[in-house]
C-alpha positions, 0 to 999 in steps of 0.5 A, a space after each residue: 268699707 271693703 276693697 277687693 283686689 285680684 290675686 295678681 294685684 295683691 301679689 304685685 302690690 305686696 312685692 312693690 310695698 316690700 321693695 319700697 320698705 326694704 329701700 327705706 330700711 336699707 338706704 334711707 339716705 338714698 330715699 331722702 335724696 330721691 324725695 329731695 329731688 322730687 320736691 325740687 322738680 315737681 313742687 319747686 320746693 326745698 326739702 330740708 331733712 331734720 335731725 332724726 329723718 333717717 330714723 323716721 324713714 326707717 320706721 316708714 320702711 318697717 311699716 311698709 314691710 309689715 303691710 306687705 307681709 299682711 297683704 301676702 299672708 293675710 289672704 291665707 286666713 281661713 284656708 288650710 295649710 295645704 291650700 296656701 301653696 301659691 296664692 
């Protein structure tokens, strides 16, 4: 299955993934606090972090950053270096 997105959607999605990934990497405690509040408000459930939660949050952040990079530079495959200015 292939999903086609416009260049604007690809750029916007890439930037959003990059920002989310950096938030996970640089502020895992804040990310967990946001999730805890979201669980409480939307699901009326308690989110209780366990040992290693920050490590897992940072791992998710690394994956998000990797996907953002793949989205950005993956679109340049098959083009010459001169055609990759601002896609």
